[in-house]
PyMOL Python script that loads the backbone (N, CA, C, O; Angstrom):
from pymol import cmd

cmd.read_pdbstr("""\
ATOM      1  N   MET A   1       0.850  -1.174   0.000  1.00  0.00           N
ATOM      2  CA  MET A   1       0.000   0.000   0.000  1.00  0.00           C
ATOM      3  C   MET A   1       0.893   1.234   0.000  1.00  0.00           C
ATOM      4  O   MET A   1       1.799   1.347   0.826  1.00  0.00           O
ATOM      5  N   ASN A   2       0.645   2.148  -0.910  1.00  0.00           N
ATOM      6  CA  ASN A   2       1.396   3.395  -0.927  1.00  0.00           C
ATOM      7  C   ASN A   2       0.538   4.521  -0.348  1.00  0.00           C
ATOM      8  O   ASN A   2      -0.581   4.287   0.109  1.00  0.00           O
ATOM      9  N   LYS A   3       1.068   5.730  -0.370  1.00  0.00           N
ATOM     10  CA  LYS A   3       0.378   6.857   0.262  1.00  0.00           C
ATOM     11  C   LYS A   3      -0.986   7.126  -0.366  1.00  0.00           C
ATOM     12  O   LYS A   3      -1.953   7.387   0.350  1.00  0.00           O
ATOM     13  N   MET A   4      -1.075   7.065  -1.698  1.00  0.00           N
ATOM     14  CA  MET A   4      -2.362   7.331  -2.349  1.00  0.00           C
ATOM     15  C   MET A   4      -3.382   6.243  -2.019  1.00  0.00           C
ATOM     16  O   MET A   4      -4.570   6.532  -1.873  1.00  0.00           O
ATOM     17  N   ASP A   5      -2.932   5.008  -1.902  1.00  0.00           N
ATOM     18  CA  ASP A   5      -3.830   3.926  -1.479  1.00  0.00           C
ATOM     19  C   ASP A   5      -4.359   4.206  -0.074  1.00  0.00           C
ATOM     20  O   ASP A   5      -5.535   3.982   0.212  1.00  0.00           O
ATOM     21  N   LEU A   6      -3.482   4.697   0.795  1.00  0.00           N
ATOM     22  CA  LEU A   6      -3.892   5.043   2.152  1.00  0.00           C
ATOM     23  C   LEU A   6      -4.903   6.185   2.145  1.00  0.00           C
ATOM     24  O   LEU A   6      -5.899   6.142   2.866  1.00  0.00           O
ATOM     25  N   VAL A   7      -4.644   7.208   1.328  1.00  0.00           N
ATOM     26  CA  VAL A   7      -5.575   8.340   1.214  1.00  0.00           C
ATOM     27  C   VAL A   7      -6.934   7.848   0.721  1.00  0.00           C
ATOM     28  O   VAL A   7      -7.969   8.248   1.254  1.00  0.00           O
ATOM     29  N   ASN A   8      -6.935   6.989  -0.287  1.00  0.00           N
ATOM     30  CA  ASN A   8      -8.191   6.451  -0.818  1.00  0.00           C
ATOM     31  C   ASN A   8      -8.946   5.644   0.234  1.00  0.00           C
ATOM     32  O   ASN A   8     -10.170   5.738   0.327  1.00  0.00           O
ATOM     33  N   LYS A   9      -8.223   4.849   1.029  1.00  0.00           N
ATOM     34  CA  LYS A   9      -8.846   4.044   2.076  1.00  0.00           C
ATOM     35  C   LYS A   9      -9.447   4.929   3.166  1.00  0.00           C
ATOM     36  O   LYS A   9     -10.539   4.654   3.662  1.00  0.00           O
ATOM     37  N   VAL A  10      -8.724   6.001   3.542  1.00  0.00           N
ATOM     38  CA  VAL A  10      -9.237   6.935   4.554  1.00  0.00           C
ATOM     39  C   VAL A  10     -10.480   7.634   4.022  1.00  0.00           C
ATOM     40  O   VAL A  10     -11.455   7.795   4.756  1.00  0.00           O
ATOM     41  N   ALA A  11     -10.463   8.050   2.761  1.00  0.00           N
ATOM     42  CA  ALA A  11     -11.629   8.711   2.166  1.00  0.00           C
ATOM     43  C   ALA A  11     -12.826   7.770   2.145  1.00  0.00           C
ATOM     44  O   ALA A  11     -13.951   8.177   2.438  1.00  0.00           O
ATOM     45  N   GLU A  12     -12.580   6.526   1.802  1.00  0.00           N
ATOM     46  CA  GLU A  12     -13.651   5.524   1.734  1.00  0.00           C
ATOM     47  C   GLU A  12     -14.259   5.257   3.115  1.00  0.00           C
ATOM     48  O   GLU A  12     -15.480   5.191   3.258  1.00  0.00           O
ATOM     49  N   LYS A  13     -13.405   5.106   4.127  1.00  0.00           N
ATOM     50  CA  LYS A  13     -13.892   4.767   5.468  1.00  0.00           C
ATOM     51  C   LYS A  13     -14.520   5.939   6.203  1.00  0.00           C
ATOM     52  O   LYS A  13     -15.383   5.737   7.058  1.00  0.00           O
ATOM     53  N   THR A  14     -14.098   7.177   5.883  1.00  0.00           N
ATOM     54  CA  THR A  14     -14.607   8.331   6.615  1.00  0.00           C
ATOM     55  C   THR A  14     -15.677   9.106   5.865  1.00  0.00           C
ATOM     56  O   THR A  14     -16.390   9.912   6.462  1.00  0.00           O
ATOM     57  N   GLY A  15     -15.799   8.872   4.556  1.00  0.00           N
ATOM     58  CA  GLY A  15     -16.755   9.631   3.765  1.00  0.00           C
ATOM     59  C   GLY A  15     -16.247  11.012   3.375  1.00  0.00           C
ATOM     60  O   GLY A  15     -17.008  11.835   2.867  1.00  0.00           O
ATOM     61  N   LEU A  16     -14.959  11.267   3.610  1.00  0.00           N
ATOM     62  CA  LEU A  16     -14.365  12.540   3.218  1.00  0.00           C
ATOM     63  C   LEU A  16     -14.058  12.527   1.720  1.00  0.00           C
ATOM     64  O   LEU A  16     -13.935  11.468   1.106  1.00  0.00           O
ATOM     65  N   LYS A  17     -13.936  13.731   1.146  1.00  0.00           N
ATOM     66  CA  LYS A  17     -13.452  13.831  -0.223  1.00  0.00           C
ATOM     67  C   LYS A  17     -11.992  13.433  -0.213  1.00  0.00           C
ATOM     68  O   LYS A  17     -11.325  13.519   0.818  1.00  0.00           O
ATOM     69  N   LYS A  18     -11.487  12.993  -1.370  1.00  0.00           N
ATOM     70  CA  LYS A  18     -10.091  12.560  -1.435  1.00  0.00           C
ATOM     71  C   LYS A  18      -9.126  13.679  -1.054  1.00  0.00           C
ATOM     72  O   LYS A  18      -8.107  13.427  -0.411  1.00  0.00           O
ATOM     73  N   SER A  19      -9.438  14.903  -1.442  1.00  0.00           N
ATOM     74  CA  SER A  19      -8.550  16.019  -1.103  1.00  0.00           C
ATOM     75  C   SER A  19      -8.529  16.252   0.405  1.00  0.00           C
ATOM     76  O   SER A  19      -7.485  16.583   0.967  1.00  0.00           O
ATOM     77  N   GLN A  20      -9.680  16.079   1.063  1.00  0.00           N
ATOM     78  CA  GLN A  20      -9.740  16.233   2.515  1.00  0.00           C
ATOM     79  C   GLN A  20      -9.007  15.089   3.212  1.00  0.00           C
ATOM     80  O   GLN A  20      -8.310  15.301   4.205  1.00  0.00           O
ATOM     81  N   ALA A  21      -9.169  13.879   2.684  1.00  0.00           N
ATOM     82  CA  ALA A  21      -8.487  12.725   3.256  1.00  0.00           C
ATOM     83  C   ALA A  21      -6.975  12.867   3.103  1.00  0.00           C
ATOM     84  O   ALA A  21      -6.222  12.514   4.011  1.00  0.00           O
ATOM     85  N   GLU A  22      -6.527  13.385   1.949  1.00  0.00           N
ATOM     86  CA  GLU A  22      -5.094  13.587   1.739  1.00  0.00           C
ATOM     87  C   GLU A  22      -4.554  14.624   2.713  1.00  0.00           C
ATOM     88  O   GLU A  22      -3.452  14.469   3.240  1.00  0.00           O
ATOM     89  N   GLN A  23      -5.316  15.668   2.953  1.00  0.00           N
ATOM     90  CA  GLN A  23      -4.906  16.703   3.904  1.00  0.00           C
ATOM     91  C   GLN A  23      -4.807  16.105   5.310  1.00  0.00           C
ATOM     92  O   GLN A  23      -3.884  16.428   6.058  1.00  0.00           O
ATOM     93  N   ALA A  24      -5.750  15.240   5.669  1.00  0.00           N
ATOM     94  CA  ALA A  24      -5.728  14.612   6.992  1.00  0.00           C
ATOM     95  C   ALA A  24      -4.511  13.695   7.137  1.00  0.00           C
ATOM     96  O   ALA A  24      -3.831  13.732   8.162  1.00  0.00           O
ATOM     97  N   VAL A  25      -4.235  12.882   6.134  1.00  0.00           N
ATOM     98  CA  VAL A  25      -3.087  11.972   6.180  1.00  0.00           C
ATOM     99  C   VAL A  25      -1.788  12.771   6.261  1.00  0.00           C
ATOM    100  O   VAL A  25      -0.905  12.452   7.058  1.00  0.00           O
ATOM    101  N   ASN A  26      -1.677  13.807   5.437  1.00  0.00           N
ATOM    102  CA  ASN A  26      -0.477  14.650   5.459  1.00  0.00           C
ATOM    103  C   ASN A  26      -0.299  15.323   6.812  1.00  0.00           C
ATOM    104  O   ASN A  26       0.826  15.471   7.289  1.00  0.00           O
ATOM    105  N   SER A  27      -1.403  15.734   7.436  1.00  0.00           N
ATOM    106  CA  SER A  27      -1.338  16.375   8.748  1.00  0.00           C
ATOM    107  C   SER A  27      -0.838  15.413   9.820  1.00  0.00           C
ATOM    108  O   SER A  27      -0.060  15.800  10.692  1.00  0.00           O
ATOM    109  N   VAL A  28      -1.281  14.167   9.755  1.00  0.00           N
ATOM    110  CA  VAL A  28      -0.823  13.164  10.720  1.00  0.00           C
ATOM    111  C   VAL A  28       0.674  12.940  10.563  1.00  0.00           C
ATOM    112  O   VAL A  28       1.412  12.938  11.548  1.00  0.00           O
ATOM    113  N   PHE A  29       1.124  12.750   9.321  1.00  0.00           N
ATOM    114  CA  PHE A  29       2.554  12.533   9.083  1.00  0.00           C
ATOM    115  C   PHE A  29       3.369  13.742   9.520  1.00  0.00           C
ATOM    116  O   PHE A  29       4.439  13.587  10.108  1.00  0.00           O
ATOM    117  N   SER A  30       2.878  14.932   9.240  1.00  0.00           N
ATOM    118  CA  SER A  30       3.578  16.157   9.612  1.00  0.00           C
ATOM    119  C   SER A  30       3.698  16.280  11.128  1.00  0.00           C
ATOM    120  O   SER A  30       4.749  16.662  11.641  1.00  0.00           O
ATOM    121  N   ALA A  31       2.627  15.958  11.840  1.00  0.00           N
ATOM    122  CA  ALA A  31       2.648  16.033  13.302  1.00  0.00           C
ATOM    123  C   ALA A  31       3.656  15.044  13.881  1.00  0.00           C
ATOM    124  O   ALA A  31       4.358  15.365  14.840  1.00  0.00           O
ATOM    125  N   ILE A  32       3.732  13.850  13.309  1.00  0.00           N
ATOM    126  CA  ILE A  32       4.698  12.849  13.768  1.00  0.00           C
ATOM    127  C   ILE A  32       6.123  13.345  13.503  1.00  0.00           C
ATOM    128  O   ILE A  32       6.994  13.236  14.365  1.00  0.00           O
ATOM    129  N   GLU A  33       6.351  13.890  12.305  1.00  0.00           N
ATOM    130  CA  GLU A  33       7.686  14.413  11.960  1.00  0.00           C
ATOM    131  C   GLU A  33       8.110  15.532  12.911  1.00  0.00           C
ATOM    132  O   GLU A  33       9.249  15.556  13.376  1.00  0.00           O
ATOM    133  N   GLU A  34       7.199  16.450  13.197  1.00  0.00           N
ATOM    134  CA  GLU A  34       7.515  17.571  14.085  1.00  0.00           C
ATOM    135  C   GLU A  34       7.865  17.088  15.488  1.00  0.00           C
ATOM    136  O   GLU A  34       8.813  17.581  16.100  1.00  0.00           O
ATOM    137  N   ALA A  35       7.098  16.125  15.996  1.00  0.00           N
ATOM    138  CA  ALA A  35       7.354  15.601  17.333  1.00  0.00           C
ATOM    139  C   ALA A  35       8.703  14.889  17.394  1.00  0.00           C
ATOM    140  O   ALA A  35       9.464  15.078  18.343  1.00  0.00           O
ATOM    141  N   LEU A  36       8.999  14.074  16.387  1.00  0.00           N
ATOM    142  CA  LEU A  36      10.270  13.352  16.377  1.00  0.00           C
ATOM    143  C   LEU A  36      11.453  14.299  16.255  1.00  0.00           C
ATOM    144  O   LEU A  36      12.485  14.097  16.896  1.00  0.00           O
ATOM    145  N   SER A  37      11.305  15.334  15.433  1.00  0.00           N
ATOM    146  CA  SER A  37      12.412  16.283  15.278  1.00  0.00           C
ATOM    147  C   SER A  37      12.643  17.084  16.556  1.00  0.00           C
ATOM    148  O   SER A  37      13.739  17.601  16.776  1.00  0.00           O
ATOM    149  N   ALA A  38      11.614  17.191  17.402  1.00  0.00           N
ATOM    150  CA  ALA A  38      11.758  17.869  18.689  1.00  0.00           C
ATOM    151  C   ALA A  38      12.232  16.913  19.783  1.00  0.00           C
ATOM    152  O   ALA A  38      12.368  17.308  20.941  1.00  0.00           O
ATOM    153  N   GLY A  39      12.487  15.635  19.407  1.00  0.00           N
ATOM    154  CA  GLY A  39      12.974  14.660  20.375  1.00  0.00           C
ATOM    155  C   GLY A  39      11.881  14.005  21.199  1.00  0.00           C
ATOM    156  O   GLY A  39      12.173  13.359  22.205  1.00  0.00           O
ATOM    157  N   GLU A  40      10.626  14.160  20.794  1.00  0.00           N
ATOM    158  CA  GLU A  40       9.503  13.586  21.531  1.00  0.00           C
ATOM    159  C   GLU A  40       9.115  12.226  20.960  1.00  0.00           C
ATOM    160  O   GLU A  40       9.420  11.910  19.811  1.00  0.00           O
ATOM    161  N   LYS A  41       8.440  11.431  21.780  1.00  0.00           N
ATOM    162  CA  LYS A  41       7.850  10.173  21.330  1.00  0.00           C
ATOM    163  C   LYS A  41       6.411  10.433  20.899  1.00  0.00           C
ATOM    164  O   LYS A  41       5.754  11.332  21.424  1.00  0.00           O
ATOM    165  N   VAL A  42       5.928   9.652  19.952  1.00  0.00           N
ATOM    166  CA  VAL A  42       4.528   9.704  19.561  1.00  0.00           C
ATOM    167  C   VAL A  42       3.959   8.318  19.836  1.00  0.00           C
ATOM    168  O   VAL A  42       4.296   7.352  19.151  1.00  0.00           O
ATOM    169  N   GLN A  43       3.099   8.229  20.836  1.00  0.00           N
ATOM    170  CA  GLN A  43       2.545   6.949  21.244  1.00  0.00           C
ATOM    171  C   GLN A  43       1.077   6.889  20.873  1.00  0.00           C
ATOM    172  O   GLN A  43       0.279   7.710  21.326  1.00  0.00           O
ATOM    173  N   VAL A  44       0.723   5.915  20.049  1.00  0.00           N
ATOM    174  CA  VAL A  44      -0.667   5.680  19.665  1.00  0.00           C
ATOM    175  C   VAL A  44      -1.051   4.351  20.314  1.00  0.00           C
ATOM    176  O   VAL A  44      -0.644   3.281  19.862  1.00  0.00           O
ATOM    177  N   ILE A  45      -1.840   4.442  21.381  1.00  0.00           N
ATOM    178  CA  ILE A  45      -2.200   3.254  22.151  1.00  0.00           C
ATOM    179  C   ILE A  45      -2.844   2.209  21.233  1.00  0.00           C
ATOM    180  O   ILE A  45      -3.766   2.513  20.476  1.00  0.00           O
ATOM    181  N   GLY A  46      -2.340   0.980  21.315  1.00  0.00           N
ATOM    182  CA  GLY A  46      -2.852  -0.114  20.517  1.00  0.00           C
ATOM    183  C   GLY A  46      -2.192  -0.233  19.146  1.00  0.00           C
ATOM    184  O   GLY A  46      -2.241  -1.299  18.531  1.00  0.00           O
ATOM    185  N   PHE A  47      -1.577   0.841  18.658  1.00  0.00           N
ATOM    186  CA  PHE A  47      -0.930   0.799  17.355  1.00  0.00           C
ATOM    187  C   PHE A  47       0.582   0.697  17.502  1.00  0.00           C
ATOM    188  O   PHE A  47       1.202  -0.226  16.976  1.00  0.00           O
ATOM    189  N   GLY A  48       1.172   1.651  18.222  1.00  0.00           N
ATOM    190  CA  GLY A  48       2.613   1.599  18.413  1.00  0.00           C
ATOM    191  C   GLY A  48       3.193   2.939  18.804  1.00  0.00           C
ATOM    192  O   GLY A  48       2.468   3.908  19.028  1.00  0.00           O
ATOM    193  N   THR A  49       4.519   2.980  18.882  1.00  0.00           N
ATOM    194  CA  THR A  49       5.234   4.171  19.306  1.00  0.00           C
ATOM    195  C   THR A  49       6.298   4.536  18.275  1.00  0.00           C
ATOM    196  O   THR A  49       7.104   3.700  17.865  1.00  0.00           O
ATOM    197  N   PHE A  50       6.280   5.796  17.868  1.00  0.00           N
ATOM    198  CA  PHE A  50       7.315   6.341  17.007  1.00  0.00           C
ATOM    199  C   PHE A  50       8.288   7.068  17.916  1.00  0.00           C
ATOM    200  O   PHE A  50       7.869   7.829  18.788  1.00  0.00           O
ATOM    201  N   GLU A  51       9.585   6.842  17.724  1.00  0.00           N
ATOM    202  CA  GLU A  51      10.585   7.485  18.556  1.00  0.00           C
ATOM    203  C   GLU A  51      11.877   7.621  17.769  1.00  0.00           C
ATOM    204  O   GLU A  51      12.003   7.103  16.659  1.00  0.00           O
ATOM    205  N   THR A  52      12.833   8.324  18.359  1.00  0.00           N
ATOM    206  CA  THR A  52      14.154   8.420  17.748  1.00  0.00           C
ATOM    207  C   THR A  52      15.129   7.630  18.601  1.00  0.00           C
ATOM    208  O   THR A  52      14.989   7.540  19.821  1.00  0.00           O
ATOM    209  N   ARG A  53      16.117   7.061  17.932  1.00  0.00           N
ATOM    210  CA  ARG A  53      17.150   6.311  18.633  1.00  0.00           C
ATOM    211  C   ARG A  53      18.510   6.814  18.183  1.00  0.00           C
ATOM    212  O   ARG A  53      18.708   7.172  17.022  1.00  0.00           O
ATOM    213  N   LYS A  54      19.436   6.835  19.119  1.00  0.00           N
ATOM    214  CA  LYS A  54      20.781   7.299  18.841  1.00  0.00           C
ATOM    215  C   LYS A  54      21.636   6.095  18.417  1.00  0.00           C
ATOM    216  O   LYS A  54      21.725   5.100  19.136  1.00  0.00           O
ATOM    217  N   ARG A  55      22.251   6.204  17.256  1.00  0.00           N
ATOM    218  CA  ARG A  55      23.173   5.187  16.775  1.00  0.00           C
ATOM    219  C   ARG A  55      24.588   5.671  17.034  1.00  0.00           C
ATOM    220  O   ARG A  55      24.973   6.747  16.574  1.00  0.00           O
ATOM    221  N   SER A  56      25.349   4.900  17.753  1.00  0.00           N
ATOM    222  CA  SER A  56      26.708   5.323  18.084  1.00  0.00           C
ATOM    223  C   SER A  56      27.624   5.208  16.860  1.00  0.00           C
ATOM    224  O   SER A  56      27.325   4.500  15.899  1.00  0.00           O
ATOM    225  N   ALA A  57      28.725   5.913  16.928  1.00  0.00           N
ATOM    226  CA  ALA A  57      29.701   5.873  15.839  1.00  0.00           C
ATOM    227  C   ALA A  57      30.277   4.461  15.742  1.00  0.00           C
ATOM    228  O   ALA A  57      30.407   3.756  16.743  1.00  0.00           O
ATOM    229  N   ARG A  58      30.615   4.069  14.528  1.00  0.00           N
ATOM    230  CA  ARG A  58      31.157   2.724  14.327  1.00  0.00           C
ATOM    231  C   ARG A  58      32.012   2.718  13.067  1.00  0.00           C
ATOM    232  O   ARG A  58      32.015   3.678  12.297  1.00  0.00           O
ATOM    233  N   SER A  59      32.718   1.652  12.876  1.00  0.00           N
ATOM    234  CA  SER A  59      33.505   1.542  11.652  1.00  0.00           C
ATOM    235  C   SER A  59      32.782   0.607  10.693  1.00  0.00           C
ATOM    236  O   SER A  59      32.107  -0.336  11.107  1.00  0.00           O
ATOM    237  N   GLY A  60      32.938   0.885   9.418  1.00  0.00           N
ATOM    238  CA  GLY A  60      32.314   0.075   8.389  1.00  0.00           C
ATOM    239  C   GLY A  60      33.324  -0.198   7.294  1.00  0.00           C
ATOM    240  O   GLY A  60      34.503   0.130   7.425  1.00  0.00           O
ATOM    241  N   ARG A  61      32.856  -0.799   6.219  1.00  0.00           N
ATOM    242  CA  ARG A  61      33.735  -1.149   5.129  1.00  0.00           C
ATOM    243  C   ARG A  61      33.106  -0.711   3.817  1.00  0.00           C
ATOM    244  O   ARG A  61      31.937  -0.994   3.555  1.00  0.00           O
ATOM    245  N   ASN A  62      33.886  -0.020   2.993  1.00  0.00           N
ATOM    246  CA  ASN A  62      33.426   0.368   1.666  1.00  0.00           C
ATOM    247  C   ASN A  62      33.374  -0.894   0.815  1.00  0.00           C
ATOM    248  O   ASN A  62      34.409  -1.525   0.599  1.00  0.00           O
ATOM    249  N   PRO A  63      32.179  -1.287   0.318  1.00  0.00           N
ATOM    250  CA  PRO A  63      32.076  -2.551  -0.422  1.00  0.00           C
ATOM    251  C   PRO A  63      32.832  -2.545  -1.757  1.00  0.00           C
ATOM    252  O   PRO A  63      33.206  -3.607  -2.253  1.00  0.00           O
ATOM    253  N   GLN A  64      33.057  -1.381  -2.336  1.00  0.00           N
ATOM    254  CA  GLN A  64      33.761  -1.324  -3.624  1.00  0.00           C
ATOM    255  C   GLN A  64      35.261  -1.497  -3.462  1.00  0.00           C
ATOM    256  O   GLN A  64      35.904  -2.180  -4.259  1.00  0.00           O
ATOM    257  N   THR A  65      35.820  -0.872  -2.418  1.00  0.00           N
ATOM    258  CA  THR A  65      37.276  -0.889  -2.261  1.00  0.00           C
ATOM    259  C   THR A  65      37.749  -1.768  -1.117  1.00  0.00           C
ATOM    260  O   THR A  65      38.922  -2.138  -1.066  1.00  0.00           O
ATOM    261  N   GLY A  66      36.852  -2.108  -0.199  1.00  0.00           N
ATOM    262  CA  GLY A  66      37.239  -2.886   0.965  1.00  0.00           C
ATOM    263  C   GLY A  66      37.890  -2.037   2.048  1.00  0.00           C
ATOM    264  O   GLY A  66      38.300  -2.554   3.087  1.00  0.00           O
ATOM    265  N   GLU A  67      37.983  -0.738   1.803  1.00  0.00           N
ATOM    266  CA  GLU A  67      38.617   0.189   2.744  1.00  0.00           C
ATOM    267  C   GLU A  67      37.737   0.365   3.986  1.00  0.00           C
ATOM    268  O   GLU A  67      36.514   0.448   3.870  1.00  0.00           O
ATOM    269  N   THR A  68      38.344   0.421   5.154  1.00  0.00           N
ATOM    270  CA  THR A  68      37.625   0.671   6.401  1.00  0.00           C
ATOM    271  C   THR A  68      37.298   2.165   6.477  1.00  0.00           C
ATOM    272  O   THR A  68      38.157   3.017   6.251  1.00  0.00           O
ATOM    273  N   ILE A  69      36.038   2.460   6.801  1.00  0.00           N
ATOM    274  CA  ILE A  69      35.601   3.855   6.920  1.00  0.00           C
ATOM    275  C   ILE A  69      34.974   4.082   8.291  1.00  0.00           C
ATOM    276  O   ILE A  69      34.547   3.139   8.957  1.00  0.00           O
ATOM    277  N   SER A  70      34.927   5.320   8.692  1.00  0.00           N
ATOM    278  CA  SER A  70      34.332   5.693   9.967  1.00  0.00           C
ATOM    279  C   SER A  70      32.918   6.209   9.708  1.00  0.00           C
ATOM    280  O   SER A  70      32.727   7.142   8.928  1.00  0.00           O
ATOM    281  N   ILE A  71      31.939   5.605  10.357  1.00  0.00           N
ATOM    282  CA  ILE A  71      30.544   6.028  10.231  1.00  0.00           C
ATOM    283  C   ILE A  71      30.215   6.857  11.471  1.00  0.00           C
ATOM    284  O   ILE A  71      30.321   6.357  12.590  1.00  0.00           O
ATOM    285  N   PRO A  72      29.817   8.119  11.288  1.00  0.00           N
ATOM    286  CA  PRO A  72      29.581   8.984  12.448  1.00  0.00           C
ATOM    287  C   PRO A  72      28.308   8.615  13.214  1.00  0.00           C
ATOM    288  O   PRO A  72      27.446   7.899  12.704  1.00  0.00           O
ATOM    289  N   GLU A  73      28.210   9.112  14.431  1.00  0.00           N
ATOM    290  CA  GLU A  73      27.029   8.947  15.263  1.00  0.00           C
ATOM    291  C   GLU A  73      25.834   9.599  14.560  1.00  0.00           C
ATOM    292  O   GLU A  73      25.987  10.620  13.890  1.00  0.00           O
ATOM    293  N   SER A  74      24.648   9.007  14.715  1.00  0.00           N
ATOM    294  CA  SER A  74      23.459   9.583  14.088  1.00  0.00           C
ATOM    295  C   SER A  74      22.217   9.298  14.918  1.00  0.00           C
ATOM    296  O   SER A  74      22.221   8.436  15.797  1.00  0.00           O
ATOM    297  N   VAL A  75      21.163  10.031  14.625  1.00  0.00           N
ATOM    298  CA  VAL A  75      19.866   9.821  15.256  1.00  0.00           C
ATOM    299  C   VAL A  75      18.917   9.347  14.165  1.00  0.00           C
ATOM    300  O   VAL A  75      18.793   9.994  13.126  1.00  0.00           O
ATOM    301  N   VAL A  76      18.247   8.223  14.395  1.00  0.00           N
ATOM    302  CA  VAL A  76      17.380   7.636  13.383  1.00  0.00           C
ATOM    303  C   VAL A  76      15.967   7.434  13.939  1.00  0.00           C
ATOM    304  O   VAL A  76      15.806   7.201  15.136  1.00  0.00           O
ATOM    305  N   PRO A  77      14.943   7.521  13.083  1.00  0.00           N
ATOM    306  CA  PRO A  77      13.585   7.248  13.547  1.00  0.00           C
ATOM    307  C   PRO A  77      13.382   5.747  13.723  1.00  0.00           C
ATOM    308  O   PRO A  77      14.001   4.937  13.033  1.00  0.00           O
ATOM    309  N   ALA A  78      12.505   5.393  14.658  1.00  0.00           N
ATOM    310  CA  ALA A  78      12.217   3.985  14.920  1.00  0.00           C
ATOM    311  C   ALA A  78      10.731   3.838  15.243  1.00  0.00           C
ATOM    312  O   ALA A  78      10.093   4.777  15.719  1.00  0.00           O
ATOM    313  N   PHE A  79      10.193   2.657  14.982  1.00  0.00           N
ATOM    314  CA  PHE A  79       8.802   2.357  15.298  1.00  0.00           C
ATOM    315  C   PHE A  79       8.755   1.064  16.082  1.00  0.00           C
ATOM    316  O   PHE A  79       9.359   0.065  15.691  1.00  0.00           O
ATOM    317  N   LYS A  80       8.029   1.088  17.202  1.00  0.00           N
ATOM    318  CA  LYS A  80       7.836  -0.106  18.020  1.00  0.00           C
ATOM    319  C   LYS A  80       6.343  -0.422  18.001  1.00  0.00           C
ATOM    320  O   LYS A  80       5.549   0.354  18.533  1.00  0.00           O
ATOM    321  N   PRO A  81       5.939  -1.550  17.397  1.00  0.00           N
ATOM    322  CA  PRO A  81       4.517  -1.864  17.312  1.00  0.00           C
ATOM    323  C   PRO A  81       3.903  -2.163  18.673  1.00  0.00           C
ATOM    324  O   PRO A  81       4.563  -2.698  19.563  1.00  0.00           O
ATOM    325  N   GLY A  82       2.623  -1.806  18.821  1.00  0.00           N
ATOM    326  CA  GLY A  82       1.887  -2.089  20.044  1.00  0.00           C
ATOM    327  C   GLY A  82       1.337  -3.497  20.040  1.00  0.00           C
ATOM    328  O   GLY A  82       1.335  -4.167  19.007  1.00  0.00           O
ATOM    329  N   ASN A  83       0.871  -3.947  21.188  1.00  0.00           N
ATOM    330  CA  ASN A  83       0.366  -5.303  21.325  1.00  0.00           C
ATOM    331  C   ASN A  83      -0.832  -5.591  20.419  1.00  0.00           C
ATOM    332  O   ASN A  83      -0.918  -6.667  19.829  1.00  0.00           O
ATOM    333  N   LYS A  84      -1.746  -4.645  20.309  1.00  0.00           N
ATOM    334  CA  LYS A  84      -2.927  -4.867  19.467  1.00  0.00           C
ATOM    335  C   LYS A  84      -2.524  -5.052  18.007  1.00  0.00           C
ATOM    336  O   LYS A  84      -3.067  -5.922  17.327  1.00  0.00           O
ATOM    337  N   LEU A  85      -1.588  -4.254  17.518  1.00  0.00           N
ATOM    338  CA  LEU A  85      -1.111  -4.380  16.138  1.00  0.00           C
ATOM    339  C   LEU A  85      -0.422  -5.729  15.949  1.00  0.00           C
ATOM    340  O   LEU A  85      -0.613  -6.382  14.923  1.00  0.00           O
ATOM    341  N   LYS A  86       0.367  -6.146  16.916  1.00  0.00           N
ATOM    342  CA  LYS A  86       1.039  -7.444  16.831  1.00  0.00           C
ATOM    343  C   LYS A  86       0.028  -8.581  16.729  1.00  0.00           C
ATOM    344  O   LYS A  86       0.220  -9.522  15.960  1.00  0.00           O
ATOM    345  N   GLU A  87      -1.052  -8.490  17.508  1.00  0.00           N
ATOM    346  CA  GLU A  87      -2.084  -9.541  17.488  1.00  0.00           C
ATOM    347  C   GLU A  87      -2.811  -9.574  16.151  1.00  0.00           C
ATOM    348  O   GLU A  87      -3.136 -10.652  15.654  1.00  0.00           O
ATOM    349  N   VAL A  88      -3.069  -8.418  15.565  1.00  0.00           N
ATOM    350  CA  VAL A  88      -3.804  -8.348  14.302  1.00  0.00           C
ATOM    351  C   VAL A  88      -3.031  -8.989  13.169  1.00  0.00           C
ATOM    352  O   VAL A  88      -3.631  -9.616  12.296  1.00  0.00           O
ATOM    353  N   ILE A  89      -1.710  -8.849  13.161  1.00  0.00           N
ATOM    354  CA  ILE A  89      -0.942  -9.360  12.032  1.00  0.00           C
ATOM    355  C   ILE A  89      -0.450 -10.788  12.230  1.00  0.00           C
ATOM    356  O   ILE A  89       0.208 -11.332  11.343  1.00  0.00           O
ATOM    357  N   ARG A  90      -0.738 -11.388  13.326  1.00  0.00           N
ATOM    358  CA  ARG A  90      -0.322 -12.793  13.557  1.00  0.00           C
ATOM    359  C   ARG A  90      -1.129 -13.737  12.766  1.00  0.00           C
ATOM    360  O   ARG A  90      -0.914 -14.947  12.840  1.00  0.00           O
TER     361      ARG A  90
END
""", "prot")
cmd.dss("prot")
cmd.show_as("cartoon", "prot")
cmd.util.cbc("prot")
cmd.orient("prot")
């Protein structure tokens, strides 16, 4: 399912016009992005938690040359599914 499929499904289930459903989906994604960029967690009970995790610096290998490279520390987004979501997909 891609974003437009999701917009169509939201429009179908809510009775909204597709443009309104797209605005709603975009607003949800935007709110999640803003919270994560501010270092906050977004917890949707029963669905899951969006959060950021710190990846420590490490060494890696360039696959083309085999040369060892240094990979800097970074912050990455992560999703932890909730129990209800886990049960639904089993």
